[in-house]
N, C-alpha and C positions, 0 to 999 in steps of 0.2 A: 477559555474560548468555547463557549457553549452556544454555537449558532446552529439552529435546527437543520438537520439534513447535511451538515458539513462536519468533517473531522480534520484534525491537524496531525500530520505525520512529520516527525522531527528527525533529521539525520544526525550522524555522529558529530558533525561540525556545527550543529545547531540551526541549520537551515530548515525553515518551516514550509511544508507544502499543505495548503488547505484544499482538500478535495471533497467531492461528493461522497457521502457516507455509503451510498449504494456501490460506488466504484471501489471503495476500500474493502467492502465486504466480499470482494472477489477472493481475498485472502482468508483462508480458513482460520489462521492464527488471529488475525484482526477481528474476524467475525466472533470468535470465541471470547475475545477480550470484551467486546461490546454486548454480547448476548448471554453469557454464562451467569448463572446465579452466583452470588458471592460478592458482588459489587467491586469489580476491578476499578481502580482509580482512573484508568483510561476511559471507561464508560462514563464515569462521573464528570470528567473534565473535557471529554471529547478530543483527547489527543494521545498520541503514542510516540514515545521516544525510542529510536533504534540506535543504541550506542555503537553497534558493530556495522552499521550500514552507512556508507559514505553518501554524500550529497548527490553525486553523479549517478550512483546506482539507485538510490531512492527515487530520483527523478525519472529514471527509466522504468522503474517499477510502477510509479504512478501513471505513466504513459500506458504501460501494459494493462493496468486495471481498466482504464477507459477503453482501450482497444478490445479487451476481453468482453466488455459489455456490448460493444458494437457487433462483435463477431457472434455473440450469443443471440443477438436480435436479427441475425441473417445478413449482416453487412460484412461480407468476407473481403478483407483487405490484407495486405502483407504487413507484418510487424518486423521492422528492420532492427537487428542487433549488431552493434559494432563488435568485430571480433575481439578487440582488446578488453571488452567488458564481459565476455562470455563466462569466464570462470567465476567472477564475483557475483554476476547475476544468477548463476546456477546455485551458488551457496545461499544467496538471499532468498531465492524462490523456494529452496528446500526448507528454510526456516519458516517462511511465510505460508507454506503449503499452498502455493499458487500454481 
């Protein structure tokens, strides 16, 4: 999947989210995979698989990436998190350095 400006994030269940690379770069972990010298295969293929992150959590993370870009550009809106997702989201956010 090498579409310029887009990256594919793959959940533990194999669901694929194709998002803007700029949005994915909100995550320090993903940014390191795509920009570090040493040629991570993720950078070569434009995709990252997260075997420990479920589809519902990865979807919320993708939503957060886009929200974060909007917030950084001055558009202050609320980002709603369902209480039942809080623990898993915190663990994923810690891994992703988001």
